[in-house]
Backbone as JSON Lines, residues from 0, in Angstrom:
{"i":0,"aa":"M","n":[-22.29,-17.37,36.9],"ca":[-22.21,-17.64,35.52],"c":[-21.21,-16.61,34.91]}
{"i":1,"aa":"P","n":[-20.31,-17.05,34.07],"ca":[-19.35,-16.04,33.46],"c":[-20.09,-15.26,32.43]}
{"i":2,"aa":"A","n":[-19.52,-13.98,32.21],"ca":[-20.12,-13.1,31.25],"c":[-19.83,-13.65,29.87]}
{"i":3,"aa":"H","n":[-20.83,-13.32,28.94],"ca":[-20.61,-13.55,27.55],"c":[-20.57,-12.23,26.83]}
{"i":4,"aa":"F","n":[-19.81,-12.22,25.73],"ca":[-19.52,-10.99,24.99],"c":[-20.23,-10.98,23.68]}
{"i":5,"aa":"E","n":[-20.8,-9.88,23.37],"ca":[-21.51,-9.72,22.13],"c":[-20.97,-8.45,21.37]}
{"i":6,"aa":"L","n":[-20.66,-8.7,20.03],"ca":[-20.37,-7.49,19.17],"c":[-21.7,-6.69,19.23]}
{"i":7,"aa":"D","n":[-21.6,-5.59,19.51],"ca":[-22.82,-4.7,19.81],"c":[-23.08,-3.6,18.82]}
{"i":8,"aa":"D","n":[-24.3,-3.34,18.44],"ca":[-24.63,-2.32,17.53],"c":[-24.98,-1.0,18.18]}
{"i":9,"aa":"L","n":[-24.88,-0.91,19.48],"ca":[-24.97,0.28,20.14],"c":[-26.4,0.88,20.03]}
{"i":10,"aa":"T","n":[-27.42,-0.01,20.09],"ca":[-28.77,0.48,20.05],"c":[-29.6,0.2,21.3]}
{"i":11,"aa":"R","n":[-29.12,-0.72,22.13],"ca":[-29.91,-1.14,23.34],"c":[-29.89,-0.12,24.4]}
{"i":12,"aa":"P","n":[-31.01,0.25,25.0],"ca":[-31.01,1.32,26.0],"c":[-30.07,1.13,27.11]}
{"i":13,"aa":"E","n":[-29.9,-0.02,27.68],"ca":[-28.98,-0.27,28.8],"c":[-27.54,0.08,28.32]}
{"i":14,"aa":"V","n":[-27.17,-0.29,27.14],"ca":[-25.79,0.04,26.61],"c":[-25.52,1.47,26.42]}
{"i":15,"aa":"I","n":[-26.63,2.19,25.92],"ca":[-26.61,3.64,25.83],"c":[-26.41,4.36,27.06]}
{"i":16,"aa":"R","n":[-27.26,3.84,28.1],"ca":[-27.15,4.41,29.43],"c":[-25.82,4.3,30.09]}
{"i":17,"aa":"L","n":[-25.23,3.1,29.96],"ca":[-23.93,2.81,30.51],"c":[-22.86,3.77,29.88]}
{"i":18,"aa":"L","n":[-22.89,3.97,28.6],"ca":[-22.04,4.88,27.91],"c":[-22.22,6.42,28.37]}
{"i":19,"aa":"E","n":[-23.49,6.68,28.64],"ca":[-23.82,8.09,29.09],"c":[-23.18,8.18,30.52]}
{"i":20,"aa":"E","n":[-23.37,7.19,31.38],"ca":[-22.7,7.24,32.63],"c":[-21.2,7.39,32.64]}
{"i":21,"aa":"H","n":[-20.66,6.66,31.68],"ca":[-19.2,6.75,31.47],"c":[-18.65,8.04,31.19]}
{"i":22,"aa":"L","n":[-19.37,8.72,30.22],"ca":[-19.06,10.16,29.89],"c":[-19.29,11.06,30.97]}
{"i":23,"aa":"E","n":[-20.34,10.92,31.77],"ca":[-20.69,11.76,32.84],"c":[-19.6,11.74,33.95]}
{"i":24,"aa":"D","n":[-19.17,10.47,34.15],"ca":[-18.02,10.27,35.24],"c":[-16.61,10.92,34.66]}
{"i":25,"aa":"M","n":[-16.48,10.78,33.43],"ca":[-15.16,11.23,32.81],"c":[-15.17,12.83,32.99]}
{"i":26,"aa":"Y","n":[-16.36,13.47,32.64],"ca":[-16.3,14.91,32.75],"c":[-16.37,15.41,34.17]}
{"i":27,"aa":"A","n":[-16.91,14.61,35.07],"ca":[-16.93,15.02,36.41],"c":[-15.58,14.98,37.15]}
{"i":28,"aa":"A","n":[-14.64,13.97,36.65],"ca":[-13.39,13.67,37.18],"c":[-12.24,14.44,36.58]}
{"i":29,"aa":"S","n":[-12.34,14.77,35.3],"ca":[-11.25,15.37,34.5],"c":[-11.66,16.62,33.89]}
{"i":30,"aa":"P","n":[-10.64,17.55,33.62],"ca":[-10.86,18.76,32.96],"c":[-11.41,18.31,31.48]}
{"i":31,"aa":"A","n":[-12.27,19.12,30.92],"ca":[-13.0,18.71,29.72],"c":[-12.0,18.53,28.57]}
{"i":32,"aa":"E","n":[-10.9,19.3,28.55],"ca":[-9.87,19.11,27.48],"c":[-9.11,17.83,27.57]}
{"i":33,"aa":"S","n":[-9.26,17.14,28.76],"ca":[-8.61,15.82,28.99],"c":[-9.41,14.68,28.91]}
{"i":34,"aa":"V","n":[-10.67,14.87,28.48],"ca":[-11.69,13.73,28.4],"c":[-11.55,13.24,26.95]}
{"i":35,"aa":"H","n":[-11.14,11.99,26.83],"ca":[-11.0,11.42,25.38],"c":[-11.92,10.24,25.11]}
{"i":36,"aa":"A","n":[-12.89,10.16,26.02],"ca":[-13.97,9.11,25.91],"c":[-14.81,9.48,24.68]}
{"i":37,"aa":"L","n":[-15.16,8.44,23.89],"ca":[-15.94,8.67,22.7],"c":[-17.49,8.69,22.99]}
{"i":38,"aa":"D","n":[-18.25,9.45,22.38],"ca":[-19.67,9.44,22.57],"c":[-20.23,8.37,21.57]}
{"i":39,"aa":"L","n":[-21.58,8.18,21.69],"ca":[-22.16,7.12,20.97],"c":[-21.99,7.22,19.54]}
{"i":40,"aa":"E","n":[-22.1,8.44,18.93],"ca":[-21.92,8.41,17.43],"c":[-20.45,8.16,17.05]}
{"i":41,"aa":"A","n":[-19.54,8.6,17.91],"ca":[-18.15,8.29,17.54],"c":[-17.76,6.87,17.61]}
{"i":42,"aa":"L","n":[-18.43,6.15,18.54],"ca":[-18.19,4.72,18.71],"c":[-18.83,3.98,17.54]}
{"i":43,"aa":"R","n":[-19.74,4.57,16.75],"ca":[-20.22,3.89,15.53],"c":[-19.48,4.05,14.36]}
{"i":44,"aa":"A","n":[-18.4,4.86,14.39],"ca":[-17.6,5.12,13.29],"c":[-16.92,3.86,12.68]}
{"i":45,"aa":"P","n":[-16.63,3.9,11.41],"ca":[-15.84,2.79,10.78],"c":[-14.51,2.68,11.5]}
{"i":46,"aa":"G","n":[-14.05,1.42,11.66],"ca":[-12.78,1.15,12.29],"c":[-12.95,0.93,13.76]}
{"i":47,"aa":"I","n":[-14.14,1.06,14.32],"ca":[-14.39,0.8,15.68],"c":[-15.28,-0.37,15.9]}
{"i":48,"aa":"S","n":[-14.88,-1.33,16.75],"ca":[-15.75,-2.47,17.11],"c":[-16.04,-2.43,18.62]}
{"i":49,"aa":"F","n":[-17.31,-2.61,18.86],"ca":[-17.78,-2.38,20.35],"c":[-18.37,-3.68,20.82]}
{"i":50,"aa":"W","n":[-18.03,-4.12,22.01],"ca":[-18.65,-5.25,22.64],"c":[-19.32,-4.88,23.95]}
{"i":51,"aa":"S","n":[-20.43,-5.51,24.15],"ca":[-21.1,-5.48,25.45],"c":[-20.91,-6.89,26.06]}
{"i":52,"aa":"A","n":[-20.88,-6.88,27.42],"ca":[-20.74,-8.05,28.27],"c":[-21.98,-8.21,29.1]}
{"i":53,"aa":"W","n":[-22.46,-9.5,29.12],"ca":[-23.77,-9.81,29.69],"c":[-23.59,-11.07,30.66]}
{"i":54,"aa":"E","n":[-24.27,-10.98,31.77],"ca":[-24.48,-12.11,32.57],"c":[-26.06,-12.45,32.46]}
{"i":55,"aa":"E","n":[-26.29,-13.48,31.64],"ca":[-27.75,-13.81,31.2],"c":[-28.23,-12.53,30.51]}
{"i":56,"aa":"T","n":[-29.27,-11.85,31.1],"ca":[-29.85,-10.71,30.45],"c":[-29.36,-9.36,30.97]}
{"i":57,"aa":"E","n":[-28.4,-9.43,31.99],"ca":[-27.95,-8.17,32.62],"c":[-26.65,-7.72,32.06]}
{"i":58,"aa":"L","n":[-26.68,-6.42,31.65],"ca":[-25.46,-5.79,31.13],"c":[-24.48,-5.61,32.22]}
{"i":59,"aa":"V","n":[-23.13,-6.03,31.99],"ca":[-22.29,-5.85,33.17],"c":[-21.05,-5.04,32.71]}
{"i":60,"aa":"A","n":[-20.77,-4.87,31.37],"ca":[-19.63,-4.15,30.99],"c":[-19.69,-3.85,29.45]}
{"i":61,"aa":"C","n":[-18.69,-2.98,29.05],"ca":[-18.57,-2.79,27.6],"c":[-17.08,-2.24,27.38]}
{"i":62,"aa":"G","n":[-16.74,-2.35,26.08],"ca":[-15.45,-1.94,25.59],"c":[-15.3,-2.0,24.19]}
{"i":63,"aa":"A","n":[-14.39,-1.27,23.6],"ca":[-14.22,-1.16,22.17],"c":[-12.77,-1.2,21.66]}
{"i":64,"aa":"L","n":[-12.65,-1.49,20.46],"ca":[-11.3,-1.44,19.8],"c":[-11.4,-0.47,18.66]}
{"i":65,"aa":"K","n":[-10.56,0.34,18.49],"ca":[-10.4,1.27,17.43],"c":[-9.05,1.04,16.73]}
{"i":66,"aa":"S","n":[-9.27,0.72,15.41],"ca":[-8.12,0.45,14.61],"c":[-7.27,1.83,14.3]}
{"i":67,"aa":"L","n":[-6.07,1.78,14.53],"ca":[-5.27,2.96,14.34],"c":[-4.39,2.79,13.0]}
{"i":68,"aa":"G","n":[-4.48,1.67,12.47],"ca":[-3.64,1.36,11.25],"c":[-2.28,0.82,11.66]}
{"i":69,"aa":"D","n":[-1.63,0.19,10.71],"ca":[-0.28,-0.43,10.93],"c":[-0.22,-1.42,12.07]}
{"i":70,"aa":"G","n":[-1.3,-2.14,12.32],"ca":[-1.27,-3.19,13.35],"c":[-1.49,-2.62,14.84]}
{"i":71,"aa":"D","n":[-1.79,-1.39,14.85],"ca":[-2.17,-0.77,16.32],"c":[-3.64,-0.6,16.45]}
{"i":72,"aa":"Y","n":[-4.01,-1.02,17.62],"ca":[-5.41,-0.8,18.06],"c":[-5.39,-0.01,19.37]}
{"i":73,"aa":"E","n":[-6.48,0.74,19.54],"ca":[-6.65,1.46,20.79],"c":[-7.84,0.96,21.45]}
{"i":74,"aa":"L","n":[-7.78,0.68,22.8],"ca":[-8.83,0.25,23.66],"c":[-9.6,1.51,24.1]}
{"i":75,"aa":"K","n":[-10.92,1.49,23.85],"ca":[-11.73,2.65,24.18],"c":[-12.94,2.15,24.96]}
{"i":76,"aa":"S","n":[-13.51,3.17,25.78],"ca":[-14.84,2.94,26.42],"c":[-14.93,1.72,27.35]}
{"i":77,"aa":"M","n":[-13.86,1.38,27.98],"ca":[-13.88,0.1,28.97],"c":[-14.74,0.67,30.15]}
{"i":78,"aa":"R","n":[-15.8,-0.03,30.44],"ca":[-16.63,0.36,31.51],"c":[-17.28,-0.88,32.06]}
{"i":79,"aa":"T","n":[-17.33,-0.97,33.43],"ca":[-18.09,-1.99,34.12],"c":[-19.17,-1.35,34.93]}
{"i":80,"aa":"T","n":[-20.4,-1.97,35.01],"ca":[-21.49,-1.43,35.69],"c":[-21.12,-1.28,37.19]}
{"i":81,"aa":"A","n":[-21.66,-0.44,37.88],"ca":[-21.41,-0.36,39.42],"c":[-21.67,-1.66,40.0]}
{"i":82,"aa":"A","n":[-22.74,-2.34,39.66],"ca":[-23.26,-3.58,40.42],"c":[-22.21,-4.72,40.02]}
{"i":83,"aa":"A","n":[-21.57,-4.58,38.95],"ca":[-20.65,-5.78,38.63],"c":[-19.24,-5.52,39.03]}
{"i":84,"aa":"R","n":[-18.88,-4.42,39.57],"ca":[-17.45,-4.21,39.94],"c":[-16.91,-5.13,41.06]}
{"i":85,"aa":"G","n":[-15.73,-5.55,40.97],"ca":[-14.95,-6.36,41.98],"c":[-15.34,-7.88,41.76]}
{"i":86,"aa":"R","n":[-15.89,-8.23,40.53],"ca":[-16.2,-9.62,40.3],"c":[-15.31,-10.21,39.25]}
{"i":87,"aa":"G","n":[-14.34,-9.49,38.77],"ca":[-13.51,-9.96,37.65],"c":[-14.06,-9.67,36.23]}
{"i":88,"aa":"I","n":[-15.08,-9.04,36.18],"ca":[-15.76,-8.73,34.76],"c":[-14.72,-7.93,34.01]}
{"i":89,"aa":"A","n":[-14.14,-6.88,34.55],"ca":[-13.2,-5.99,33.72],"c":[-12.08,-6.84,33.24]}
{"i":90,"aa":"T","n":[-11.58,-7.78,34.08],"ca":[-10.33,-8.6,33.61],"c":[-10.82,-9.39,32.46]}
{"i":91,"aa":"A","n":[-12.0,-10.06,32.59],"ca":[-12.5,-10.92,31.53],"c":[-12.8,-10.21,30.25]}
{"i":92,"aa":"L","n":[-13.27,-9.03,30.34],"ca":[-13.58,-8.18,29.14],"c":[-12.16,-7.69,28.56]}
{"i":93,"aa":"L","n":[-11.25,-7.25,29.35],"ca":[-9.99,-6.87,28.82],"c":[-9.31,-8.08,28.1]}
{"i":94,"aa":"R","n":[-9.37,-9.26,28.63],"ca":[-8.74,-10.34,27.94],"c":[-9.43,-10.77,26.65]}
{"i":95,"aa":"H","n":[-10.73,-10.55,26.61],"ca":[-11.56,-10.72,25.39],"c":[-11.16,-9.74,24.37]}
{"i":96,"aa":"L","n":[-10.98,-8.45,24.76],"ca":[-10.63,-7.53,23.81],"c":[-9.1,-7.72,23.31]}
{"i":97,"aa":"V","n":[-8.22,-8.15,24.15],"ca":[-6.86,-8.5,23.74],"c":[-6.93,-9.54,22.71]}
{"i":98,"aa":"E","n":[-7.72,-10.6,22.95],"ca":[-7.78,-11.71,21.98],"c":[-8.43,-11.28,20.63]}
{"i":99,"aa":"Q","n":[-9.39,-10.33,20.77],"ca":[-10.03,-9.79,19.51],"c":[-8.97,-9.0,18.75]}
{"i":100,"aa":"A","n":[-8.15,-8.22,19.4],"ca":[-7.05,-7.45,18.73],"c":[-6.08,-8.47,18.12]}
{"i":101,"aa":"R","n":[-5.68,-9.5,18.85],"ca":[-4.74,-10.43,18.3],"c":[-5.26,-11.07,17.11]}
{"i":102,"aa":"S","n":[-6.61,-11.48,17.09],"ca":[-7.13,-12.2,15.93],"c":[-7.34,-11.28,14.69]}
{"i":103,"aa":"R","n":[-7.24,-9.97,14.9],"ca":[-7.23,-9.01,13.85],"c":[-5.84,-8.63,13.38]}
{"i":104,"aa":"G","n":[-4.83,-9.33,13.93],"ca":[-3.49,-9.1,13.54],"c":[-2.8,-7.95,14.2]}
{"i":105,"aa":"A","n":[-3.32,-7.54,15.3],"ca":[-2.65,-6.34,16.02],"c":[-1.39,-6.68,16.54]}
{"i":106,"aa":"G","n":[-0.37,-5.68,16.52],"ca":[0.97,-5.92,17.0],"c":[0.97,-5.16,18.4]}
{"i":107,"aa":"R","n":[0.11,-4.14,18.56],"ca":[0.18,-3.49,19.81],"c":[-1.28,-3.01,20.11]}
{"i":108,"aa":"L","n":[-1.59,-3.04,21.39],"ca":[-2.8,-2.51,21.89],"c":[-2.46,-1.22,22.75]}
{"i":109,"aa":"L","n":[-3.05,-0.06,22.55],"ca":[-2.68,1.15,23.21],"c":[-3.86,1.63,23.92]}
{"i":110,"aa":"L","n":[-3.66,2.51,24.87],"ca":[-4.81,3.15,25.56],"c":[-4.39,4.4,26.34]}
{"i":111,"aa":"E","n":[-5.42,5.27,26.53],"ca":[-5.17,6.43,27.42],"c":[-6.23,6.27,28.52]}
{"i":112,"aa":"T","n":[-5.91,6.63,29.75],"ca":[-6.7,6.77,30.88],"c":[-6.28,7.94,31.71]}
{"i":113,"aa":"G","n":[-7.18,8.19,32.73],"ca":[-6.89,9.37,33.52],"c":[-5.9,9.14,34.77]}
{"i":114,"aa":"T","n":[-5.48,10.19,35.3],"ca":[-4.57,10.19,36.44],"c":[-5.24,10.38,37.72]}
{"i":115,"aa":"E","n":[-6.47,10.79,37.65],"ca":[-7.22,11.04,38.92],"c":[-7.65,9.83,39.63]}
{"i":116,"aa":"D","n":[-7.93,9.91,40.89],"ca":[-8.22,8.75,41.76],"c":[-9.32,7.74,41.09]}
{"i":117,"aa":"L","n":[-10.2,8.36,40.5],"ca":[-11.39,7.55,39.83],"c":[-10.77,6.48,38.96]}
{"i":118,"aa":"Y","n":[-9.62,6.78,38.28],"ca":[-9.12,5.91,37.39],"c":[-8.14,4.8,37.97]}
{"i":119,"aa":"E","n":[-7.8,4.87,39.26],"ca":[-6.75,4.0,39.79],"c":[-7.23,2.48,39.55]}
{"i":120,"aa":"P","n":[-8.41,2.15,39.64],"ca":[-8.72,0.74,39.4],"c":[-8.42,0.33,37.97]}
{"i":121,"aa":"A","n":[-8.62,1.16,37.07],"ca":[-8.32,0.91,35.65],"c":[-6.77,0.79,35.38]}
{"i":122,"aa":"R","n":[-6.02,1.71,35.97],"ca":[-4.59,1.67,35.88],"c":[-4.02,0.42,36.52]}
{"i":123,"aa":"R","n":[-4.7,-0.11,37.57],"ca":[-4.15,-1.27,38.24],"c":[-4.55,-2.51,37.26]}
{"i":124,"aa":"L","n":[-5.7,-2.4,36.64],"ca":[-6.15,-3.48,35.77],"c":[-5.14,-3.58,34.6]}
{"i":125,"aa":"Y","n":[-4.87,-2.48,34.02],"ca":[-3.92,-2.59,32.86],"c":[-2.57,-3.05,33.21]}
{"i":126,"aa":"R","n":[-2.03,-2.43,34.28],"ca":[-0.68,-2.82,34.69],"c":[-0.71,-4.37,35.12]}
{"i":127,"aa":"G","n":[-1.71,-4.88,35.74],"ca":[-1.84,-6.14,36.12],"c":[-1.98,-7.23,34.97]}
{"i":128,"aa":"N","n":[-2.29,-6.64,33.78],"ca":[-2.55,-7.48,32.69],"c":[-1.3,-7.27,31.54]}
{"i":129,"aa":"G","n":[-0.28,-6.76,32.08],"ca":[0.93,-6.67,31.13],"c":[1.13,-5.31,30.46]}
{"i":130,"aa":"F","n":[0.2,-4.34,30.57],"ca":[0.42,-3.08,29.93],"c":[1.56,-2.3,30.59]}
{"i":131,"aa":"T","n":[2.32,-1.58,29.87],"ca":[3.36,-0.65,30.47],"c":[3.03,0.79,29.96]}
{"i":132,"aa":"E","n":[3.52,1.7,30.85],"ca":[3.33,3.17,30.61],"c":[4.3,3.45,29.31]}
{"i":133,"aa":"R","n":[3.84,4.44,28.58],"ca":[4.53,4.93,27.36],"c":[4.08,6.4,27.1]}
{"i":134,"aa":"P","n":[4.83,6.97,26.23],"ca":[4.51,8.35,25.96],"c":[3.13,8.41,25.1]}
{"i":135,"aa":"P","n":[2.63,9.69,24.89],"ca":[1.39,9.76,24.11],"c":[1.58,9.2,22.78]}
{"i":136,"aa":"F","n":[0.55,8.87,22.12],"ca":[0.51,8.34,20.76],"c":[-0.58,8.9,20.0]}
{"i":137,"aa":"G","n":[-0.48,8.81,18.55],"ca":[-1.49,9.29,17.76],"c":[-1.56,10.88,18.0]}
{"i":138,"aa":"S","n":[-2.77,11.31,18.17],"ca":[-2.92,12.76,18.36],"c":[-2.98,13.24,19.73]}
{"i":139,"aa":"Y","n":[-2.76,12.37,20.55],"ca":[-2.72,12.72,22.12],"c":[-1.34,13.55,22.33]}
{"i":140,"aa":"V","n":[-1.42,14.35,23.4],"ca":[-0.27,15.14,23.79],"c":[-0.04,14.98,25.2]}
{"i":141,"aa":"L","n":[1.16,15.33,25.79],"ca":[1.4,15.17,27.18],"c":[0.3,15.95,27.92]}
{"i":142,"aa":"D","n":[-0.15,15.45,29.0],"ca":[-1.3,16.02,29.75],"c":[-1.11,15.5,31.16]}
{"i":143,"aa":"P","n":[-1.13,16.34,32.12],"ca":[-1.09,15.77,33.49],"c":[-2.24,15.09,33.91]}
{"i":144,"aa":"S","n":[-3.4,15.11,33.22],"ca":[-4.58,14.34,33.41],"c":[-4.68,12.97,32.79]}
{"i":145,"aa":"S","n":[-3.61,12.74,31.96],"ca":[-3.68,11.51,31.14],"c":[-2.37,10.65,31.42]}
{"i":146,"aa":"V","n":[-2.62,9.4,31.31],"ca":[-1.47,8.36,31.33],"c":[-1.79,7.43,30.12]}
{"i":147,"aa":"F","n":[-0.73,6.95,29.49],"ca":[-0.8,6.16,28.25],"c":[-0.16,4.8,28.59]}
{"i":148,"aa":"F","n":[-0.71,3.81,27.98],"ca":[-0.29,2.38,28.17],"c":[-0.17,1.66,26.83]}
{"i":149,"aa":"E","n":[0.6,0.7,26.78],"ca":[0.81,-0.27,25.62],"c":[1.09,-1.64,26.06]}
{"i":150,"aa":"L","n":[0.41,-2.58,25.2],"ca":[0.67,-4.02,25.38],"c":[1.18,-4.45,24.02]}
{"i":151,"aa":"S","n":[2.31,-5.11,23.89],"ca":[2.83,-5.72,22.77],"c":[2.15,-7.05,22.64]}
{"i":152,"aa":"L","n":[1.62,-7.39,21.45],"ca":[0.92,-8.64,21.24],"c":[1.72,-9.61,20.58]}
């Protein structure tokens, strides 16, 4: 059964746990100053929309869009559960988020991810879906632990 996507209020325990795992992995793989993942409270900020992905009642992934203004959106907190990896869930979620950004009038979708081996599947996903590398954007700075991508919409 394909995953369905829900605009999420970040209150369900399984969603909170997945986001906690996401942060734990980021801090384990990258220097603290290079971790740009948002915590639960930051994801609840105005200008951020968060989706969870479900197969029936099982949480399989999550991701968010952060409005940067001027038609730019940043992809944040993309995460697939360990049990759901390798089944195309991340691709389906990414395509859903791209369509959500388009429907909001986005001109570009931007993101930052890590350079460590842990992030290789993410980099492959983004490249395979048309994202290209670019210099840092917004408040990001050059960092050997970060790589930046952009997709023109």
